[in-house]
N, C-alpha and C positions, 0 to 999 in steps of 0.2 A: 379203318378203325375211326376217326376224324369225322367223318360225315356221319358213323352210326351214333358216335357220341353228342355232336351238336345238334342233330334229328331229334332223340332221345329227349334230352334236357331243354330244347326249347319248345317239343311239342306238352312236355309235363309243365314248363311255365303256363304254356298259353292257356292252357285247362284250368290255369288257378285263378281266382277273378283278383287277388290282391295281388298278382302279378306284372294285368293284364293292365298296361297304362291305357292303351288303345283300343276302341273296340275294332272288330274286323270285320262285321257287315258279312252278307254271303255272296257269294261269287263263283259261278260255274266256268271252269276255264274254255275259251272257244278255241277248236282248231281251225276252224274252216277258211279262215286267209291269212294263217300263220304264214307269208310268202315274205321272201327278203323282198321283194319289190315295194311291199308295204311302211318299210324304214326308209327313215330318211340317210341321206349320204355318209351324215356323221355316225349313226348307228352301222350302216353297214360294212365302215370301216374299220370299228370297233368291233361287230362280229367277226371280221376276216382276222383281226388280231388275236383276239381271242379263241378263236378255233385253230390257228395256226401255233398257237403260245400251247395250247392245251394238247396239239397232237407233237411237240416238241417236250412235252414232258409224260408221253405215251397217256396221259388222260380220257382221251376221245377218238372216236372212231369216225366211219369217213359220213354218216349222216349229221354229225354235231351241229352243222351250220344251221338247218332248218329247223333243229331241237331248239338252238340258243334264239333264235326268231321268234319261237312260239312262246320261250319265256319273257320274252323282253314285251312281246305286243298284249300277252295276259298282263304283263306285271302294272304297263300302260294302262290297260284298260280297270283292273281290279284299286288303283291306287286314285284314277280319277274318280271313283264315287266318293273318294274322302277329299276331294277339291271343291274350290269354291272359284267363283270369276272374280278377277282383279283386272280392271280397264287401266290399264299402263304400256306405254311405249318403250318401257324396259323387254330388253333379248329374252333377261331370265323371269320374266313374268307373264310369258306365251304360253298357251293353254301346254304345249309339250316340253318336259323336264330339257333346260337348252344342252346338258352334258350327256356322255355316253354312261351307261350304269355299268360301273365298274365292279360293286359290289354282287350284284343279280350276277355277272359272270364269273365270279370269284368264287361262290355258291356255286356255279353250273359245274366249275371244274370241280370242285372239292366234292359233288355227287358225282363227278365222272361223266357226265354227259345225261345223267339220266333229266328230262326234263318234269316228268311229274315228283319225281322225289323234289327238286328244285322249287317248281311251284308253290307244292303243299309245305313245303319249308320256309317261305319266303311270305307266305299268307298267315302263317301261325306265326311267325318272326315280326312280323308286321304289329303284333298285338303289344311287342316289350317298349318300353322306355328306349333300349341300346338301340334299338332300329332307327330312332331316331340321329342319332350320333353316326351309323356306322353307315347306313343306307341312305346317302344324299336323295334320292329323289321321293323317298319317303314322305319327308316335309315338303315339297315341292307343291305350293297353292295349297297348303292343307289349310281346312278346314279348323283342326287343330290347334294352329295360331293366330293368334290378334291380327284383326285386322291392319294397325298400325303397324304391324312385323311385317307383317306380308307387302307391304306397299314400298316397304325400303328396296327390299330382292334382298335382303341380307339373311343367306342361310342361318339358323341357331347354333351351327356347328363352330361358326366365323367368330360370335360373340359369346360364347358359352366355352366351347372346348381350347381354339385358337388364344383367346383372350387369357384362359386361365393356364397356357403354354406360357407365354408372357409374364405373368405375374411370378410364375414359378420359377422362370429362367435368371429373373433378375436376381432370386434368395440363392438359385444353386449354382446357376454358372453366369456369373457378372461379366467377365471376360468375354463371354460369346454374345453377351446380350448388350455390351460396347459394341462388339465388333458389327454387330448388327444396325447398331442405332449410327456408327460411321459411316456404313455402306451406303443409308437411304433405304434399306430396304425393311421390313419390318417381318419376326418371326414367324406371326400368324400367316404371312402369305404364303410362306412354304409350307406350314401346316396344313394350311386347308389345300393345299396342291398333293400333300401327301395323302391327307384323309379322302379326298376326293377321287382320287386313283386308287385308293384300298391300299397305297407304297405297292404299286405296279410300276416298273421299270426303276425300282429303287433297290427293293427288297429280294432277295431268292423268295422262291415259291412255298417252301419250307415255312419260311419267318412269316410271308403273308398268312400263311395259316394260324401261325399260333398268333400274331395280331387278332383276327378274327374272332379266335378260340378265346383266346384271352380275357379280350372285351364283352364276348356272350358270358363267359362263364362269371367273370369277375366282377364287370360294371363299366359304366362307358366312361368311368372315372382314368381308367387304364389306357384308353388310348391320350389322354394326356401325361401318363408317368411315360409311354411309348416314346412321342414325339419328345421328353427332356432325355430321357436316356438315349434316343438317336443323336441328340445335338451334344450330349456328353460323348458320345463315340466319335465323333466327327470335329472336337473341341480344338484340337492341334492342326487337324487341316483348315478350320475357321480360321484360327490365328495367324496362321501360314500366309495367307492369302491376304488377309488384312496386312501384313507388313510386307506383300507383294504389290 
């Protein structure tokens, strides 16, 4: 039901010029070389984890690994069309996105391993502003960002969403904010980790689905509110650990 709902919602928005923040361009999926061998070792590990988790949730069938490789490789090629070249020694500014694509993997599971549905959804979703915040590889070396922003290698999620979480945390949860200050960590570091991984390994699958759906339906600012609500939920634990 969720898959159908977000599919229809995103399809409807992507057809409206007013709702499209980014241009999609034209891209035809390539199947010829979609084999696991063509992925990096980090991506292979991510694929194995995703398939294992999907089977544990009874969402995937036996041939899921090849289907996920197909999705990841096509996403990579599709997003390359909107990238610019930046000469830098920073790992995060090399041709390929440095991490694993947890958002695309999450959509793949929501779509029960249907590679065509997943890819069609991601292509339509990439037109919307919310894609910049939920799907981190979306803005990797993106032509939609100023060159000066690109050269720093800092993703907009860090200086937009995570920054606003810190601002809100001071007002909403001053004790948690102080605890972080004393620890030498910043809440934005933790939030970036959560957001990058789509809350995998932190929340149950149903909650991950709710996070993705809420941000798609209500807007990217709900990413910030969700992080604040998680900190509120963890407040007693955070304060206890600070005392210890």
